[in-house]
ZAROTI-719374 format. One record per residue (C-alpha): residue number from 1; x, z, y; chain. Coordinates in nm, 3 decimals. Layout:
<atoms>
+------+---------+---------+---------+-------+
| resi |       X |       Z |       Y | chain |
+------+---------+---------+---------+-------+
|  NUM |       X |       Z |       Y |     A |
...
+------+---------+---------+---------+-------+
</atoms>
This chain:
<atoms>
+------+---------+---------+---------+-------+
| resi |       X |       Z |       Y | chain |
+------+---------+---------+---------+-------+
|    1 |   0.295 |  -1.692 |  -1.024 |     A |
|    2 |   0.596 |  -1.742 |  -0.799 |     A |
|    3 |   0.830 |  -1.470 |  -0.922 |     A |
|    4 |   1.083 |  -1.525 |  -0.641 |     A |
|    5 |   0.816 |  -1.461 |  -0.380 |     A |
|    6 |   0.688 |  -1.164 |  -0.578 |     A |
|    7 |   1.040 |  -1.021 |  -0.604 |     A |
|    8 |   1.094 |  -1.062 |  -0.228 |     A |
|    9 |   0.764 |  -0.884 |  -0.164 |     A |
|   10 |   0.858 |  -0.595 |  -0.391 |     A |
|   11 |   1.199 |  -0.569 |  -0.227 |     A |
|   12 |   1.036 |  -0.544 |   0.115 |     A |
|   13 |   0.794 |  -0.276 |  -0.003 |     A |
|   14 |   1.074 |  -0.081 |  -0.172 |     A |
|   15 |   1.289 |  -0.097 |   0.141 |     A |
|   16 |   1.041 |   0.088 |   0.363 |     A |
|   17 |   0.905 |   0.332 |   0.102 |     A |
|   18 |   0.986 |   0.697 |   0.040 |     A |
|   19 |   1.129 |   0.825 |  -0.290 |     A |
|   20 |   0.778 |   0.876 |  -0.430 |     A |
|   21 |   0.685 |   0.526 |  -0.314 |     A |
|   22 |   0.978 |   0.373 |  -0.503 |     A |
|   23 |   0.878 |   0.556 |  -0.820 |     A |
|   24 |   0.518 |   0.442 |  -0.771 |     A |
|   25 |   0.630 |   0.082 |  -0.732 |     A |
|   26 |   0.840 |   0.102 |  -1.050 |     A |
|   27 |   0.545 |   0.241 |  -1.248 |     A |
|   28 |   0.311 |  -0.029 |  -1.115 |     A |
|   29 |   0.554 |  -0.311 |  -1.190 |     A |
|   30 |   0.677 |  -0.198 |  -1.533 |     A |
|   31 |   0.379 |  -0.017 |  -1.686 |     A |
|   32 |   0.095 |  -0.210 |  -1.527 |     A |
|   33 |   0.190 |  -0.557 |  -1.407 |     A |
|   34 |   0.424 |  -0.646 |  -1.695 |     A |
|   35 |   0.196 |  -0.490 |  -1.957 |     A |
|   36 |  -0.099 |  -0.675 |  -1.808 |     A |
|   37 |   0.084 |  -1.010 |  -1.809 |     A |
|   38 |   0.230 |  -0.970 |  -2.159 |     A |
|   39 |  -0.045 |  -0.793 |  -2.355 |     A |
|   40 |  -0.381 |  -0.817 |  -2.175 |     A |
|   41 |  -0.473 |  -1.168 |  -2.284 |     A |
|   42 |  -0.371 |  -1.102 |  -2.645 |     A |
|   43 |  -0.572 |  -0.781 |  -2.668 |     A |
|   44 |  -0.886 |  -0.894 |  -2.487 |     A |
|   45 |  -0.875 |  -1.269 |  -2.547 |     A |
|   46 |  -1.114 |  -1.248 |  -2.844 |     A |
|   47 |  -1.368 |  -1.008 |  -2.697 |     A |
|   48 |  -1.646 |  -1.266 |  -2.671 |     A |
|   49 |  -1.548 |  -1.502 |  -2.953 |     A |
|   50 |  -1.541 |  -1.224 |  -3.218 |     A |
|   51 |  -1.834 |  -1.025 |  -3.082 |     A |
|   52 |  -2.057 |  -1.045 |  -3.393 |     A |
|   53 |  -2.424 |  -0.950 |  -3.406 |     A |
|   54 |  -2.653 |  -0.923 |  -3.711 |     A |
|   55 |  -2.892 |  -1.192 |  -3.591 |     A |
|   56 |  -2.901 |  -1.568 |  -3.562 |     A |
|   57 |  -3.142 |  -1.568 |  -3.271 |     A |
|   58 |  -3.004 |  -1.821 |  -3.015 |     A |
|   59 |  -2.876 |  -1.650 |  -2.703 |     A |
|   60 |  -2.906 |  -1.296 |  -2.839 |     A |
|   61 |  -2.530 |  -1.255 |  -2.894 |     A |
|   62 |  -2.450 |  -1.370 |  -2.540 |     A |
|   63 |  -2.711 |  -1.137 |  -2.391 |     A |
|   64 |  -2.583 |  -0.838 |  -2.590 |     A |
|   65 |  -2.228 |  -0.915 |  -2.490 |     A |
|   66 |  -2.327 |  -0.932 |  -2.122 |     A |
|   67 |  -2.519 |  -0.604 |  -2.164 |     A |
|   68 |  -2.213 |  -0.418 |  -2.284 |     A |
|   69 |  -1.941 |  -0.611 |  -2.096 |     A |
|   70 |  -2.086 |  -0.684 |  -1.749 |     A |
|   71 |  -1.732 |  -0.765 |  -1.635 |     A |
|   72 |  -1.424 |  -0.839 |  -1.841 |     A |
|   73 |  -1.164 |  -0.565 |  -1.858 |     A |
|   74 |  -0.874 |  -0.797 |  -1.780 |     A |
|   75 |  -1.050 |  -0.929 |  -1.469 |     A |
|   76 |  -1.132 |  -0.576 |  -1.356 |     A |
|   77 |  -0.768 |  -0.470 |  -1.398 |     A |
|   78 |  -0.653 |  -0.784 |  -1.215 |     A |
|   79 |  -0.874 |  -0.694 |  -0.919 |     A |
|   80 |  -0.744 |  -0.337 |  -0.932 |     A |
|   81 |  -0.379 |  -0.448 |  -0.920 |     A |
|   82 |  -0.449 |  -0.685 |  -0.630 |     A |
|   83 |  -0.633 |  -0.425 |  -0.422 |     A |
|   84 |  -0.379 |  -0.152 |  -0.498 |     A |
|   85 |  -0.074 |  -0.355 |  -0.396 |     A |
|   86 |  -0.230 |  -0.509 |  -0.083 |     A |
|   87 |  -0.201 |  -0.195 |   0.141 |     A |
|   88 |   0.179 |  -0.210 |   0.110 |     A |
|   89 |   0.164 |  -0.541 |   0.297 |     A |
|   90 |   0.033 |  -0.356 |   0.604 |     A |
|   91 |   0.362 |  -0.165 |   0.631 |     A |
|   92 |   0.566 |  -0.485 |   0.598 |     A |
|   93 |   0.356 |  -0.660 |   0.862 |     A |
|   94 |   0.391 |  -0.364 |   1.100 |     A |
|   95 |   0.770 |  -0.364 |   1.059 |     A |
|   96 |   0.775 |  -0.740 |   1.116 |     A |
|   97 |   0.572 |  -0.689 |   1.434 |     A |
|   98 |   0.823 |  -0.429 |   1.557 |     A |
|   99 |   1.118 |  -0.659 |   1.484 |     A |
|  100 |   0.954 |  -0.949 |   1.666 |     A |
|  101 |   0.876 |  -0.728 |   1.966 |     A |
|  102 |   1.237 |  -0.607 |   1.971 |     A |
|  103 |   1.364 |  -0.966 |   1.955 |     A |
|  104 |   1.150 |  -1.074 |   2.250 |     A |
|  105 |   1.254 |  -0.768 |   2.450 |     A |
|  106 |   1.625 |  -0.837 |   2.401 |     A |
|  107 |   1.573 |  -1.205 |   2.472 |     A |
|  108 |   1.406 |  -1.120 |   2.802 |     A |
|  109 |   1.636 |  -0.841 |   2.924 |     A |
|  110 |   1.964 |  -0.917 |   2.749 |     A |
|  111 |   2.161 |  -0.766 |   2.463 |     A |
|  112 |   2.299 |  -0.483 |   2.678 |     A |
|  113 |   1.958 |  -0.330 |   2.736 |     A |
|  114 |   1.828 |  -0.029 |   2.548 |     A |
|  115 |   1.647 |  -0.103 |   2.222 |     A |
|  116 |   1.277 |  -0.042 |   2.196 |     A |
|  117 |   1.325 |   0.092 |   1.844 |     A |
|  118 |   1.639 |   0.251 |   1.707 |     A |
|  119 |   1.524 |   0.149 |   1.361 |     A |
|  120 |   1.223 |  -0.079 |   1.321 |     A |
|  121 |   1.159 |   0.042 |   0.966 |     A |
|  122 |   1.171 |   0.413 |   1.047 |     A |
|  123 |   0.834 |   0.579 |   1.001 |     A |
|  124 |   0.764 |   0.708 |   1.353 |     A |
|  125 |   0.466 |   0.661 |   1.580 |     A |
|  126 |   0.224 |   0.391 |   1.476 |     A |
|  127 |   0.420 |   0.295 |   1.163 |     A |
|  128 |   0.376 |   0.648 |   1.030 |     A |
|  129 |  -0.001 |   0.619 |   1.065 |     A |
|  130 |   0.002 |   0.274 |   0.906 |     A |
|  131 |   0.198 |   0.407 |   0.610 |     A |
|  132 |  -0.035 |   0.706 |   0.571 |     A |
|  133 |  -0.343 |   0.481 |   0.590 |     A |
|  134 |  -0.199 |   0.253 |   0.320 |     A |
|  135 |  -0.150 |   0.554 |   0.090 |     A |
|  136 |  -0.504 |   0.681 |   0.146 |     A |
|  137 |  -0.644 |   0.332 |   0.085 |     A |
|  138 |  -0.446 |   0.299 |  -0.240 |     A |
|  139 |  -0.568 |   0.638 |  -0.358 |     A |
|  140 |  -0.930 |   0.548 |  -0.283 |     A |
|  141 |  -0.899 |   0.215 |  -0.468 |     A |
|  142 |  -0.747 |   0.382 |  -0.777 |     A |
|  143 |  -1.023 |   0.642 |  -0.792 |     A |
|  144 |  -1.295 |   0.382 |  -0.732 |     A |
|  145 |  -1.181 |   0.155 |  -1.014 |     A |
|  146 |  -1.147 |   0.445 |  -1.257 |     A |
|  147 |  -1.502 |   0.547 |  -1.169 |     A |
|  148 |  -1.629 |   0.191 |  -1.220 |     A |
|  149 |  -1.445 |   0.159 |  -1.553 |     A |
|  150 |  -1.585 |   0.492 |  -1.672 |     A |
|  151 |  -1.939 |   0.409 |  -1.559 |     A |
|  152 |  -1.964 |   0.055 |  -1.697 |     A |
|  153 |  -1.855 |   0.145 |  -2.050 |     A |
|  154 |  -1.986 |   0.505 |  -2.056 |     A |
|  155 |  -1.635 |   0.646 |  -2.090 |     A |
|  156 |  -1.289 |   0.513 |  -2.162 |     A |
|  157 |  -1.339 |   0.487 |  -2.537 |     A |
|  158 |  -1.436 |   0.172 |  -2.725 |     A |
|  159 |  -1.714 |   0.205 |  -2.989 |     A |
|  160 |  -1.711 |  -0.003 |  -3.305 |     A |
|  161 |  -2.086 |  -0.062 |  -3.294 |     A |
|  162 |  -2.316 |  -0.128 |  -2.998 |     A |
|  163 |  -2.692 |  -0.173 |  -3.014 |     A |
|  164 |  -2.909 |  -0.396 |  -2.799 |     A |
|  165 |  -3.264 |  -0.267 |  -2.773 |     A |
|  166 |  -3.555 |  -0.444 |  -2.601 |     A |
|  167 |  -3.330 |  -0.716 |  -2.459 |     A |
|  168 |  -3.476 |  -1.066 |  -2.452 |     A |
|  169 |  -3.442 |  -1.294 |  -2.645 |     A |
|  170 |  -3.341 |  -1.048 |  -2.916 |     A |
|  171 |  -3.644 |  -0.984 |  -3.140 |     A |
|  172 |  -3.569 |  -0.615 |  -3.208 |     A |
|  173 |  -3.281 |  -0.366 |  -3.210 |     A |
|  174 |  -2.966 |  -0.570 |  -3.280 |     A |
|  175 |  -2.636 |  -0.425 |  -3.402 |     A |
|  176 |  -2.322 |  -0.588 |  -3.260 |     A |
|  177 |  -1.962 |  -0.523 |  -3.362 |     A |
|  178 |  -1.661 |  -0.535 |  -3.129 |     A |
|  179 |  -1.342 |  -0.701 |  -3.249 |     A |
|  180 |  -1.040 |  -0.469 |  -3.288 |     A |
|  181 |  -1.199 |  -0.169 |  -3.112 |     A |
|  182 |  -0.911 |   0.070 |  -3.192 |     A |
|  183 |  -0.651 |  -0.159 |  -3.032 |     A |
|  184 |  -0.871 |  -0.208 |  -2.728 |     A |
|  185 |  -0.923 |   0.168 |  -2.698 |     A |
|  186 |  -0.549 |   0.240 |  -2.716 |     A |
|  187 |  -0.478 |  -0.029 |  -2.456 |     A |
|  188 |  -0.751 |   0.108 |  -2.228 |     A |
|  189 |  -0.614 |   0.461 |  -2.253 |     A |
|  190 |  -0.267 |   0.332 |  -2.169 |     A |
|  191 |  -0.388 |   0.152 |  -1.856 |     A |
|  192 |  -0.597 |   0.452 |  -1.748 |     A |
|  193 |  -0.296 |   0.682 |  -1.802 |     A |
|  194 |  -0.072 |   0.456 |  -1.590 |     A |
|  195 |  -0.336 |   0.456 |  -1.319 |     A |
|  196 |  -0.356 |   0.838 |  -1.334 |     A |
|  197 |   0.024 |   0.861 |  -1.294 |     A |
|  198 |   0.002 |   0.635 |  -0.987 |     A |
|  199 |  -0.271 |   0.859 |  -0.843 |     A |
|  200 |  -0.052 |   1.169 |  -0.885 |     A |
|  201 |   0.246 |   0.991 |  -0.725 |     A |
|  202 |   0.031 |   0.876 |  -0.431 |     A |
|  203 |  -0.099 |   1.231 |  -0.370 |     A |
|  204 |   0.259 |   1.365 |  -0.384 |     A |
|  205 |   0.371 |   1.100 |  -0.134 |     A |
|  206 |   0.087 |   1.186 |   0.106 |     A |
|  207 |   0.177 |   1.555 |   0.090 |     A |
|  208 |   0.547 |   1.476 |   0.136 |     A |
|  209 |   0.476 |   1.252 |   0.436 |     A |
|  210 |   0.257 |   1.513 |   0.611 |     A |
|  211 |   0.496 |   1.801 |   0.531 |     A |
|  212 |   0.795 |   1.603 |   0.661 |     A |
|  213 |   0.603 |   1.519 |   0.979 |     A |
|  214 |   0.516 |   1.886 |   1.039 |     A |
|  215 |   0.878 |   1.994 |   0.986 |     A |
|  216 |   1.001 |   1.731 |   1.232 |     A |
|  217 |   0.744 |   1.839 |   1.491 |     A |
|  218 |   0.841 |   2.205 |   1.444 |     A |
|  219 |   1.211 |   2.126 |   1.479 |     A |
|  220 |   1.144 |   1.916 |   1.787 |     A |
|  221 |   0.945 |   2.199 |   1.946 |     A |
|  222 |   1.227 |   2.447 |   1.886 |     A |
|  223 |   1.490 |   2.213 |   2.029 |     A |
|  224 |   1.278 |   2.139 |   2.337 |     A |
|  225 |   1.241 |   2.511 |   2.410 |     A |
|  226 |   1.614 |   2.572 |   2.362 |     A |
|  227 |   1.726 |   2.291 |   2.592 |     A |
|  228 |   1.589 |   2.163 |   2.918 |     A |
|  229 |   1.390 |   1.842 |   2.873 |     A |
|  230 |   1.568 |   1.524 |   2.983 |     A |
|  231 |   1.415 |   1.308 |   3.257 |     A |
|  232 |   1.151 |   1.081 |   3.113 |     A |
|  233 |   1.185 |   0.707 |   3.138 |     A |
|  234 |   0.991 |   0.420 |   2.985 |     A |
|  235 |   1.219 |   0.219 |   2.762 |     A |
|  236 |   0.950 |  -0.034 |   2.681 |     A |
|  237 |   0.913 |  -0.157 |   3.038 |     A |
|  238 |   1.261 |  -0.116 |   3.195 |     A |
|  239 |   1.617 |  -0.138 |   3.060 |     A |
|  240 |   1.892 |   0.108 |   3.126 |     A |
|  241 |   2.108 |  -0.173 |   3.255 |     A |
|  242 |   1.836 |  -0.249 |   3.511 |     A |
|  243 |   1.834 |   0.118 |   3.614 |     A |
|  244 |   2.209 |   0.104 |   3.659 |     A |
|  245 |   2.188 |  -0.201 |   3.884 |     A |
|  246 |   1.924 |  -0.033 |   4.097 |     A |
|  247 |   2.132 |   0.285 |   4.125 |     A |
|  248 |   2.442 |   0.086 |   4.225 |     A |
|  249 |   2.241 |  -0.097 |   4.491 |     A |
|  250 |   2.103 |   0.227 |   4.631 |     A |
|  251 |   2.448 |   0.383 |   4.645 |     A |
|  252 |   2.592 |   0.077 |   4.817 |     A |
|  253 |   2.320 |   0.073 |   5.081 |     A |
|  254 |   2.367 |   0.446 |   5.144 |     A |
|  255 |   2.744 |   0.401 |   5.194 |     A |
|  256 |   2.684 |   0.116 |   5.440 |     A |
|  257 |   2.444 |   0.331 |   5.640 |     A |
|  258 |   2.704 |   0.610 |   5.661 |     A |
|  259 |   2.968 |   0.365 |   5.790 |     A |
|  260 |   2.730 |   0.237 |   6.058 |     A |
|  261 |   2.651 |   0.590 |   6.171 |     A |
|  262 |   3.024 |   0.668 |   6.214 |     A |
|  263 |   3.075 |   0.356 |   6.430 |     A |
|  264 |   2.782 |   0.427 |   6.661 |     A |
|  265 |   2.876 |   0.684 |   6.925 |     A |
|  266 |   2.670 |   0.997 |   6.941 |     A |
+------+---------+---------+---------+-------+
</atoms>
């Protein structure tokens, strides 16, 4: 893993996030990514090697292990972390698109022209919807993976004994024992708890984002009723400096016409 690139990515996500988003990012990095990197392999590295069954039937141990562990926990958590952090890239890409559009606009019309965006990272317009969509996507991914984890292992606990019944090539009901089940259960509860905290933070951020948007719309409506609306102009297509040149040209032509009318006798 390139930690410099990962740090730059986290810095970009943290820059355009709200207060709840910064807390969410800290929880993901400290309590999920670091714990996964440091402890996951040590806790789950022996899950197949020390999965003992009370039979010597060739292939029965592997079949029983696959019956109870259809997918490894560490690989499932790795997929969860990847899918949860990917939506934040949408916000960074949208801001990069705004900055590139602003650069081309200023390159075409000059530095004295009005900016397309006062702040490219400010969550207005399409960027607000992109940010909201990323939060909803993260929330859906968290809930989906918790559901899958709960369904595959029939709960978040880790039993000491599992039984394989009527599974070929096992001859009969076979008892299999999981290595260090208590440690695995504690680690699973910790990861599920960190995921639950992230879900609560994501819901709080969605509510904060919508509430802040409603307050801004209400304040804008009050100010528009109190003051007369300014003349509308499209900043994306025409610069203020271009407007000024046109106005100066119109004024100059009007003055010339007045001079000509004074010289011509009535």
